[in-house]
VEXVOLO-714294 format. One line per 3 residues: their letters; for each residue x, y, z of C-alpha. Coordinates in steps of 0.25 Angstrom, whole numbers, plus 5000, padded with zeros to 4 digits. Example, Ala and Ser with C-alpha at 12.3 -4.5 7.8 and 13.67 -1.06 7.14 Angstrom:
REM VEXVOLO-714294
AS	5049:4982:5031 | 5055:4996:5029;
END
This chain:
REM VEXVOLO-714294
MKI	4485:5517:4965 | 4478:5525:4955 | 4481:5540:4951;
QLA	4471:5549:4944 | 4474:5562:4937 | 4459:5571:4939;
KTF	4458:5581:4928 | 4452:5594:4928 | 4454:5600:4918;
SKE	4446:5615:4914 | 4439:5615:4899 | 4451:5621:4895;
FDK	4460:5610:4895 | 4450:5601:4883 | 4459:5606:4873;
TTK	4471:5602:4878 | 4477:5587:4881 | 4479:5591:4895;
DSD	4468:5579:4900 | 4474:5569:4893 | 4487:5572:4897;
IEE	4484:5570:4913 | 4476:5558:4908 | 4490:5552:4900;
LEI	4496:5557:4913 | 4488:5550:4923 | 4488:5538:4914;
KLQ	4501:5538:4916 | 4502:5538:4931 | 4493:5529:4934;
SSL	4501:5519:4927 | 4513:5522:4933 | 4508:5523:4948;
EKN	4497:5513:4947 | 4505:5502:4952 | 4511:5508:4962;
DYG	4507:5506:4977 | 4506:5519:4986 | 4496:5510:4997;
HSV	4481:5509:5000 | 4474:5523:5003 | 4475:5527:4990;
VDY	4467:5520:4977 | 4467:5533:4970 | 4475:5543:4968;
LIG	4469:5556:4959 | 4473:5569:4955 | 4466:5580:4952;
IIC	4472:5591:4942 | 4466:5601:4941 | 4467:5613:4929;
VHP	4458:5623:4926 | 4456:5635:4921 | 4458:5645:4931;
NFD	4444:5652:4929 | 4439:5639:4936 | 4451:5638:4947;
PFF	4442:5642:4957 | 4431:5629:4954 | 4444:5618:4953;
KPK	4453:5618:4967 | 4461:5608:4968 | 4453:5598:4981;
RPS	4460:5596:4991 | 4468:5580:4990 | 4457:5570:4995;
YVE	4456:5556:4999 | 4444:5547:4998 | 4445:5533:5006;
NKN	4433:5527:4999 | 4420:5534:4995 | 4407:5533:4988;
IKL	4403:5542:4979 | 4392:5543:4970 | 4394:5550:4955;
EGF	4383:5550:4943 | 4377:5538:4950 | 4388:5529:4951;
DVN	4395:5524:4965 | 4408:5528:4966 | 4420:5524:4975;
IYK	4431:5531:4978 | 4442:5524:4986 | 4455:5527:4992;
TFS	4457:5539:4983 | 4466:5552:4986 | 4463:5564:4976;
LDI	4471:5577:4974 | 4470:5588:4966 | 4479:5596:4956;
KLN	4478:5611:4950 | 4486:5616:4939 | 4488:5627:4934;
FED	4478:5629:4921 | 4487:5639:4912 | 4500:5631:4915;
FFK	4494:5618:4913 | 4484:5622:4901 | 4496:5628:4893;
SDK	4507:5618:4895 | 4510:5606:4888 | 4507:5591:4891;
ENG	4521:5590:4898 | 4520:5602:4905 | 4506:5601:4908;
LKM	4510:5585:4915 | 4522:5593:4923 | 4511:5600:4927;
VAN	4501:5591:4932 | 4513:5581:4938 | 4519:5593:4944;
EII	4506:5599:4953 | 4505:5583:4956 | 4518:5582:4962;
TTI	4517:5596:4970 | 4503:5591:4977 | 4507:5577:4978;
RDL	4519:5582:4985 | 4513:5589:4995 | 4501:5582:4998;
KYP	4496:5581:5011 | 4486:5566:5009 | 4474:5564:5016;
AKI	4475:5557:5031 | 4467:5546:5027 | 4477:5543:5015;
KDF	4487:5531:5025 | 4490:5521:5016 | 4498:5530:5005;
DRE	4511:5532:4999 | 4513:5547:4998 | 4529:5545:4994;
QFF	4527:5535:4986 | 4516:5538:4977 | 4524:5555:4975;
HDL	4536:5549:4972 | 4529:5539:4960 | 4520:5550:4958;
NCF	4536:5559:4956 | 4542:5549:4951 | 4528:5546:4939;
FEQ	4530:5560:4936 | 4545:5561:4934 | 4545:5550:4925;
ENL	4534:5557:4916 | 4544:5569:4916 | 4534:5576:4923;
I	4541:5583:4935;
END
């Protein structure tokens, strides 16, 4: 299974290392979980991370978790196939995350991901996905990285 962290940050973050910090976390996370088998229902697990200036909050609300089993779409003239993709969004507090150092920023990300996934109700279409093992492995990864 492939896991991705998709960032939506406001312009203020252009002068920080937050973007590269999360990319680094994503690479480690992918490396840690890519060989694990959680079933056949989810091939891509996408976690959207939203952190925008409070003025833009109304425009960047976390979306409900969604699952796409198989869908073809056109993007900028290209055909793209979305296959067995589950996605969810988390939202971080702008002031806290913006002011945090690398370690504390990543701890905020890890804690929000764990809290969201712990309480998550997956869509009924997802039949073959070992939720408990995925959560356990995710939790172990964050513990090993000293983020929770």
